[in-house]
GUKEFI-510028 format. One line per 10 residues: number of its first residue (from 1); their letters; for each residue x, y, z negated of C-alpha. Coordinates in nm, 2 decimals, always signed. Layout:
// residues N
NUM	A	X Y Z | ... .
END
This chain:
// residues 458
1	MAFSESLSAL	+1.53 +0.22 +3.17 | +1.51 +0.47 +2.88 | +1.65 +0.19 +2.63 | +1.93 +0.11 +2.86 | +2.03 +0.46 +2.92 | +2.07 +0.51 +2.52 | +2.22 +0.17 +2.47 | +2.57 +0.26 +2.48 | +2.55 +0.58 +2.25 | +2.34 +0.37 +1.99 .
11	ESLLGERLNR	+2.61 +0.07 +2.01 | +2.88 +0.33 +1.98 | +2.71 +0.47 +1.67 | +2.60 +0.15 +1.48 | +2.84 -0.14 +1.67 | +2.70 -0.48 +1.54 | +2.43 -0.30 +1.32 | +2.24 -0.24 +1.65 | +2.09 -0.62 +1.69 | +1.92 -0.74 +1.99 .
21	SAGDRDQHGR	+1.88 -1.10 +1.92 | +1.57 -1.25 +1.98 | +1.52 -1.38 +1.62 | +1.57 -1.03 +1.49 | +1.34 -0.85 +1.75 | +1.06 -1.10 +1.68 | +1.06 -1.07 +1.31 | +1.02 -0.70 +1.34 | +0.74 -0.75 +1.61 | +0.51 -0.94 +1.36 .
31	NETWFPFSPP	+0.31 -0.80 +1.08 | +0.09 -0.93 +0.78 | -0.27 -0.96 +0.94 | -0.40 -0.98 +1.28 | -0.23 -0.73 +1.53 | -0.08 -0.88 +1.79 | +0.28 -0.96 +1.82 | +0.49 -0.66 +1.98 | +0.89 -0.67 +1.96 | +1.09 -0.38 +1.97 .
41	DAVAYPETTQ	+1.39 -0.36 +2.23 | +1.65 -0.37 +1.94 | +1.69 -0.35 +1.56 | +1.88 -0.08 +1.39 | +2.05 -0.11 +1.04 | +2.14 +0.25 +0.95 | +2.35 +0.30 +0.64 | +2.34 +0.69 +0.59 | +2.13 +0.97 +0.66 | +2.36 +1.10 +0.90 .
51	EVAELVKICA	+2.34 +0.77 +1.09 | +1.95 +0.81 +1.09 | +1.99 +1.17 +1.22 | +2.23 +1.11 +1.51 | +2.04 +0.77 +1.61 | +1.72 +1.02 +1.62 | +1.89 +1.26 +1.83 | +2.01 +0.98 +2.07 | +1.67 +0.83 +2.10 | +1.50 +1.18 +2.16 .
61	AHDVAITPWG	+1.75 +1.25 +2.43 | +1.64 +0.92 +2.62 | +1.27 +0.93 +2.52 | +1.31 +0.59 +2.31 | +1.06 +0.54 +2.05 | +1.16 +0.46 +1.69 | +0.96 +0.27 +1.44 | +1.06 +0.28 +1.08 | +1.05 -0.05 +0.90 | +1.09 -0.10 +0.52 .
71	TGTSLEGHAV	+0.99 -0.47 +0.43 | +0.69 -0.52 +0.68 | +0.43 -0.57 +0.40 | +0.18 -0.30 +0.53 | -0.17 -0.46 +0.63 | -0.28 -0.22 +0.92 | -0.01 -0.26 +1.16 | +0.20 +0.05 +1.04 | +0.54 -0.10 +1.12 | +0.45 -0.28 +1.46 .
81	PLRGGISLDM	+0.66 -0.11 +1.75 | +0.40 -0.05 +2.00 | +0.63 +0.11 +2.24 | +0.92 -0.10 +2.20 | +1.23 +0.08 +2.15 | +1.40 +0.09 +1.81 | +1.29 -0.08 +1.48 | +1.47 +0.12 +1.22 | +1.53 -0.12 +0.95 | +1.61 +0.08 +0.62 .
91	SRMNRVLEVL	+1.71 -0.24 +0.43 | +2.08 -0.13 +0.41 | +1.99 +0.22 +0.26 | +1.92 +0.04 -0.07 | +2.11 +0.22 -0.34 | +1.97 +0.37 -0.66 | +2.18 +0.70 -0.64 | +2.12 +0.87 -0.98 | +1.92 +0.81 -1.27 | +1.82 +1.16 -1.42 .
101	DADMQVRVQP	+1.69 +1.03 -1.78 | +1.66 +1.33 -1.93 | +1.42 +1.47 -1.69 | +1.26 +1.12 -1.62 | +1.34 +1.10 -1.24 | +1.54 +0.91 -1.02 | +1.71 +0.95 -0.69 | +1.71 +0.64 -0.46 | +1.75 +0.54 -0.08 | +1.43 +0.42 +0.11 .
111	GVTRMALNDD	+1.54 +0.07 +0.12 | +1.53 +0.00 -0.27 | +1.23 -0.19 -0.35 | +1.01 -0.13 -0.64 | +1.12 -0.44 -0.84 | +1.48 -0.37 -0.77 | +1.44 -0.01 -0.91 | +1.26 -0.13 -1.22 | +1.53 -0.39 -1.28 | +1.80 -0.12 -1.25 .
121	LRATGLFFPV	+1.59 +0.10 -1.51 | +1.56 -0.17 -1.77 | +1.82 -0.06 -1.99 | +1.70 +0.32 -1.98 | +1.34 +0.28 -2.15 | +1.21 +0.42 -1.81 | +1.00 +0.24 -1.53 | +0.85 +0.33 -1.18 | +0.47 +0.26 -1.24 | +0.33 +0.24 -0.87 .
131	DPGANASLGG	+0.24 -0.14 -0.81 | +0.09 -0.24 -0.49 | +0.17 -0.61 -0.54 | +0.41 -0.66 -0.28 | +0.78 -0.61 -0.34 | +0.79 -0.33 -0.08 | +1.06 -0.05 -0.02 | +1.00 +0.28 -0.20 | +1.05 +0.44 +0.15 | +0.77 +0.25 +0.28 .
141	MAATRASGTT	+0.55 +0.31 -0.01 | +0.60 +0.69 +0.02 | +0.53 +0.66 +0.40 | +0.20 +0.49 +0.34 | +0.11 +0.68 +0.01 | +0.08 +0.32 -0.14 | -0.10 +0.30 -0.48 | -0.21 -0.03 -0.65 | -0.32 -0.21 -1.00 | -0.15 +0.06 -1.22 .
151	TVRYGSMRDN	-0.29 +0.37 -1.01 | -0.59 +0.42 -1.29 | -0.31 +0.53 -1.53 | -0.02 +0.66 -1.35 | -0.14 +0.76 -1.01 | -0.03 +0.67 -0.67 | +0.28 +0.77 -0.46 | +0.16 +1.11 -0.41 | +0.16 +1.19 -0.79 | +0.49 +1.01 -0.84 .
161	VAALEVVLAD	+0.73 +1.15 -0.58 | +0.88 +1.53 -0.67 | +1.12 +1.55 -0.35 | +1.24 +1.38 -0.04 | +1.52 +1.39 +0.23 | +1.36 +1.35 +0.58 | +1.52 +1.33 +0.92 | +1.27 +1.50 +1.18 | +1.22 +1.39 +1.54 | +1.48 +1.64 +1.66 .
171	GRIIRTGSRA	+1.74 +1.49 +1.40 | +1.72 +1.78 +1.20 | +1.75 +1.69 +0.81 | +1.53 +1.86 +0.57 | +1.48 +1.83 +0.18 | +1.14 +1.89 +0.05 | +1.02 +1.97 -0.31 | +1.25 +2.00 -0.60 | +1.34 +1.85 -0.94 | +1.12 +2.11 -1.11 .
181	KKSAAGYDLT	+0.80 +2.00 -1.26 | +0.60 +2.23 -1.04 | +0.66 +2.48 -0.76 | +0.46 +2.76 -0.58 | +0.71 +2.81 -0.31 | +0.53 +2.77 +0.02 | +0.39 +2.47 +0.21 | +0.42 +2.14 +0.02 | +0.61 +1.94 +0.27 | +0.64 +1.65 +0.03 .
191	ALMVGSEGTL	+0.27 +1.59 +0.03 | +0.28 +1.63 +0.41 | +0.55 +1.36 +0.43 | +0.40 +1.12 +0.18 | +0.13 +0.93 +0.36 | +0.25 +1.03 +0.72 | +0.32 +0.68 +0.80 | +0.64 +0.76 +0.95 | +0.48 +0.96 +1.22 | +0.63 +1.30 +1.13 .
201	GIITELTLRL	+0.98 +1.22 +0.99 | +1.22 +0.95 +0.85 | +1.24 +0.93 +0.48 | +1.61 +0.89 +0.38 | +1.62 +0.97 +0.03 | +1.32 +1.00 -0.27 | +1.34 +1.17 -0.61 | +1.07 +0.98 -0.81 | +0.90 +1.06 -1.12 | +0.96 +0.79 -1.40 .
211	HGQPEAISSA	+0.75 +0.69 -1.71 | +0.86 +0.56 -2.07 | +0.83 +0.18 -2.09 | +0.52 +0.13 -2.33 | +0.57 +0.04 -2.70 | +0.27 -0.22 -2.66 | +0.11 -0.40 -2.39 | -0.22 -0.61 -2.38 | -0.37 -0.79 -2.10 | -0.70 -0.99 -2.08 .
221	VCAFETLEAA	-0.94 -1.15 -1.82 | -1.30 -1.20 -1.85 | -1.59 -1.35 -1.65 | -1.94 -1.20 -1.58 | -2.29 -1.37 -1.42 | -2.27 -1.10 -1.15 | -2.09 -0.87 -0.92 | -2.29 -0.57 -1.05 | -2.23 -0.65 -1.40 | -1.85 -0.69 -1.38 .
231	VETVQLTIQM	-1.84 -0.33 -1.16 | -2.09 -0.14 -1.42 | -1.86 -0.28 -1.67 | -1.58 -0.08 -1.53 | -1.78 +0.22 -1.45 | -1.90 +0.23 -1.82 | -1.54 +0.17 -1.96 | -1.41 +0.48 -1.76 | -1.72 +0.70 -1.86 | -1.63 +0.61 -2.24 .
241	GIPMARIEFV	-1.27 +0.74 -2.15 | -1.11 +0.42 -2.27 | -0.74 +0.43 -2.15 | -0.65 +0.16 -1.91 | -0.31 +0.09 -1.74 | -0.52 -0.16 -1.49 | -0.85 -0.28 -1.44 | -0.90 -0.52 -1.14 | -1.19 -0.70 -1.01 | -1.20 -1.05 -0.82 .
251	DALTAEIFNE	-1.53 -1.20 -0.70 | -1.63 -1.56 -0.77 | -1.47 -1.71 -0.45 | -1.12 -1.56 -0.55 | -1.16 -1.70 -0.90 | -1.20 -2.04 -0.73 | -0.89 -1.97 -0.50 | -0.69 -1.87 -0.83 | -0.77 -2.21 -0.95 | -0.66 -2.39 -0.64 .
261	ANGTNFPAKP	-0.33 -2.20 -0.62 | -0.23 -2.17 -0.99 | -0.40 -2.45 -1.17 | -0.60 -2.22 -1.37 | -0.96 -2.30 -1.48 | -1.15 -2.00 -1.44 | -1.51 -2.03 -1.40 | -1.68 -1.95 -1.05 | -1.79 -1.63 -1.15 | -1.67 -1.27 -1.10 .
271	HLMIEFHGSD	-1.39 -1.16 -1.33 | -1.21 -0.83 -1.45 | -0.87 -0.83 -1.54 | -0.74 -0.55 -1.75 | -0.42 -0.41 -1.91 | -0.37 -0.14 -2.18 | -0.03 +0.06 -2.27 | +0.08 +0.27 -2.54 | +0.14 +0.24 -2.90 | +0.05 -0.06 -3.11 .
281	AAVAEASERF	-0.25 +0.11 -3.27 | -0.38 +0.31 -2.96 | -0.36 -0.05 -2.77 | -0.55 -0.23 -3.03 | -0.81 +0.03 -3.06 | -0.86 +0.04 -2.66 | -0.89 -0.35 -2.66 | -1.12 -0.35 -2.93 | -1.35 -0.09 -2.76 | -1.33 -0.26 -2.44 .
291	GEVVADMGGA	-1.42 -0.59 -2.61 | -1.73 -0.44 -2.72 | -1.81 -0.29 -2.37 | -1.78 -0.66 -2.23 | -2.00 -0.79 -2.50 | -2.27 -0.56 -2.43 | -2.26 -0.62 -2.07 | -2.29 -1.00 -2.09 | -1.91 -1.07 -2.02 | -1.77 -1.40 -2.14 .
301	DFQWATTTED	-1.46 -1.66 -2.12 | -1.26 -1.35 -2.27 | -0.88 -1.45 -2.27 | -0.59 -1.24 -2.39 | -0.25 -1.28 -2.26 | -0.08 -1.25 -2.58 | +0.30 -1.29 -2.45 | +0.51 -1.12 -2.18 | +0.53 -1.44 -2.01 | +0.13 -1.50 -1.98 .
311	RNKLWRMRHG	+0.08 -1.13 -1.88 | +0.36 -1.19 -1.59 | +0.15 -1.50 -1.48 | -0.18 -1.30 -1.47 | -0.06 -1.01 -1.27 | +0.17 -1.26 -1.05 | -0.17 -1.42 -0.99 | -0.36 -1.10 -0.90 | -0.10 -1.01 -0.68 | -0.07 -1.33 -0.50 .
321	AYPASIAHRP	-0.42 -1.30 -0.42 | -0.37 -1.23 -0.05 | -0.14 -1.55 +0.04 | -0.37 -1.79 -0.20 | -0.67 -1.69 +0.00 | -0.50 -1.76 +0.34 | -0.41 -2.09 +0.20 | -0.75 -2.15 +0.09 | -0.83 -2.19 +0.47 | -0.55 -2.36 +0.63 .
331	GCMGLVTDIC	-0.44 -2.21 +0.99 | -0.65 -1.89 +0.95 | -0.57 -1.54 +1.00 | -0.64 -1.26 +0.76 | -0.84 -0.97 +0.86 | -0.81 -0.73 +0.56 | -1.00 -0.43 +0.50 | -1.03 -0.16 +0.21 | -1.26 +0.13 +0.12 | -1.25 +0.35 -0.17 .
341	VPISRLAEAV	-1.59 +0.54 -0.28 | -1.67 +0.77 -0.58 | -1.70 +0.55 -0.92 | -2.08 +0.62 -0.93 | -2.14 +0.41 -0.60 | -1.89 +0.14 -0.67 | -2.13 -0.10 -0.79 | -2.35 -0.07 -0.48 | -2.08 -0.07 -0.24 | -1.93 -0.38 -0.37 .
351	AEMAGEIAAA	-2.28 -0.55 -0.34 | -2.33 -0.43 -0.01 | -1.99 -0.56 +0.13 | -2.06 -0.90 -0.03 | -2.41 -0.91 +0.13 | -2.24 -0.81 +0.49 | -2.01 -1.08 +0.46 | -2.25 -1.34 +0.37 | -2.49 -1.23 +0.64 | -2.22 -1.26 +0.91 .
361	GLIGPMVGHV	-2.15 -1.61 +0.80 | -1.79 -1.52 +0.71 | -1.55 -1.66 +0.44 | -1.43 -1.32 +0.27 | -1.31 -1.32 -0.08 | -1.31 -0.97 -0.27 | -1.04 -0.80 -0.51 | -1.02 -0.43 -0.60 | -0.84 -0.17 -0.80 | -1.18 -0.09 -0.92 .
371	GDGNFHSVML	-1.08 +0.18 -1.18 | -1.02 +0.38 -0.87 | -1.32 +0.29 -0.69 | -1.10 +0.09 -0.44 | -1.16 -0.26 -0.33 | -1.07 -0.51 -0.06 | -1.18 -0.80 +0.13 | -0.97 -1.02 +0.34 | -1.20 -1.20 +0.59 | -1.04 -1.55 +0.66 .
381	LDPNDEDEFK	-1.07 -1.64 +1.06 | -1.02 -1.90 +1.30 | -0.75 -1.74 +1.53 | -0.93 -1.90 +1.82 | -1.26 -1.80 +1.74 | -1.36 -1.44 +1.92 | -1.70 -1.42 +1.80 | -1.60 -1.46 +1.45 | -1.33 -1.20 +1.47 | -1.59 -0.97 +1.65 .
391	RAKDVAGKMA	-1.82 -1.04 +1.35 | -1.56 -0.95 +1.10 | -1.46 -0.62 +1.28 | -1.85 -0.55 +1.28 | -1.82 -0.58 +0.89 | -1.55 -0.38 +0.85 | -1.70 -0.11 +1.06 | -2.01 -0.14 +0.87 | -1.85 -0.08 +0.54 | -1.62 +0.20 +0.66 .
401	KRALEMGGTV	-1.94 +0.36 +0.75 | -2.12 +0.32 +0.43 | -1.80 +0.46 +0.23 | -1.82 +0.76 +0.43 | -2.20 +0.81 +0.38 | -2.14 +0.75 +0.00 | -1.88 +1.04 -0.01 | -1.60 +0.83 +0.00 | -1.29 +0.70 +0.27 | -1.22 +0.43 +0.50 .
411	TGEHGIGMGK	-0.90 +0.33 +0.32 | -0.80 +0.40 -0.04 | -0.48 +0.20 -0.02 | -0.39 +0.02 +0.30 | -0.36 +0.33 +0.54 | -0.44 +0.41 +0.90 | -0.17 +0.26 +1.09 | -0.32 +0.14 +1.42 | -0.61 -0.07 +1.28 | -0.82 +0.24 +1.13 .
421	IGYMRAEHGA	-0.76 +0.49 +1.39 | -1.11 +0.45 +1.55 | -1.25 +0.58 +1.21 | -1.06 +0.89 +1.16 | -1.27 +1.11 +1.38 | -1.57 +1.01 +1.14 | -1.41 +1.08 +0.84 | -1.19 +1.40 +0.93 | -1.37 +1.56 +1.21 | -1.19 +1.87 +1.32 .
431	GWDVMGTLKA	-0.93 +1.79 +1.06 | -0.80 +1.51 +1.24 | -0.72 +1.76 +1.54 | -0.52 +1.97 +1.29 | -0.33 +1.64 +1.22 | -0.26 +1.59 +1.59 | -0.14 +1.97 +1.60 | +0.11 +1.89 +1.32 | +0.23 +1.57 +1.50 | +0.27 +1.77 +1.82 .
441	ALDPQNILNP	+0.46 +2.05 +1.66 | +0.71 +1.81 +1.46 | +0.73 +1.55 +1.72 | +0.65 +1.69 +2.07 | +0.78 +1.37 +2.25 | +0.59 +1.14 +2.05 | +0.89 +0.91 +1.96 | +0.82 +0.86 +1.57 | +0.58 +0.55 +1.51 | +0.39 +0.59 +1.84 .
451	GKLVEQKA	+0.02 +0.49 +1.86 | -0.04 +0.52 +1.47 | -0.26 +0.75 +1.24 | -0.30 +1.04 +1.50 | -0.49 +1.06 +1.83 | -0.25 +1.01 +2.13 | -0.27 +1.27 +2.37 | -0.25 +1.19 +2.76 .
END
């Protein structure tokens, strides 16, 4: 009834850009992993900040839920519209507004994808480094505080968003942050919005920090006999201060999956994938020092990717680990989980997760951004086997608990969405209540992405 009452005003605002077709609604009700199908009542395609603000005012007046949608690549059900209403698809707000090359910054609309931005920046000598693998929208990446393969050197979205424009739940438009390198002026509302998963406001513009394209890049892959040896190599590399742009871990099963999907011939062993950025001399020195660490730790089958084509192929393969894993067990669904622990506990955590997956009788390849202490498993499940699903959820719960016991977090990258709400009290205690207080203050009607991140009050 609420949506019916708002429909006339929304159609007057957007015209044909308010879509109620079954196909469009179905697309925006699905997700990348195991969460149930939940379509919106309509999909809206705004083109300006003012349109977003007017849409929010209409929805607030009729108590209609709004679920922002970037590219739909999130893994914890963030973009699933649990209460129906409007799926707010930001794909038409996809302009690079201003390249501020002297300040090494860029202003973009939220629908710009990370690959499109870097294509646009190619001639400037600058690039945007945050690389979660998927070609996600930058608005979605900020909303989920995304990170990825390059975080070990360049940081996550938390470190690379300088300012935002945000539409609040009552339709107000605010700007957070500035183009200055730092500020001591009040609460850090930019940091509050980055990672809020669309529950506090809708991002309509971002000012992002850029980095200079490196003079030299060197990538390599090497195998180890055990999980522990591979992960301990990462710890030692970090402790020695060897500057890495990426250092990724894949287990033996993932190496086999890479071979199946890409025609490679990696031995069925754990591997590290690494990349160095910098000057020719710096990259050469770092590569040599890392090679010495690998030799000391018993690493073998060391292969350098010496051309741009070879490097791109290596990282495309790593970024394609999820779909390749799904293809490894045809017809399966993926239950994906990630945790992040202090580097000193990383080898222990990886070994424990491998043991839990094996003890549960599950197929669960593991990969990780281990330079940050963050790693993932995708457990490949028969969608019709309830017991298998229950065992996988049990493994994910055990590892979340162990991450907290080790001084870590239940998610280093994927975020909370609706998939990890059950762990928030254990991680944050009374801090989760404070998050709920902020949500109630900024969105008292609970119309912005309801059912995600924070506890829902009756």
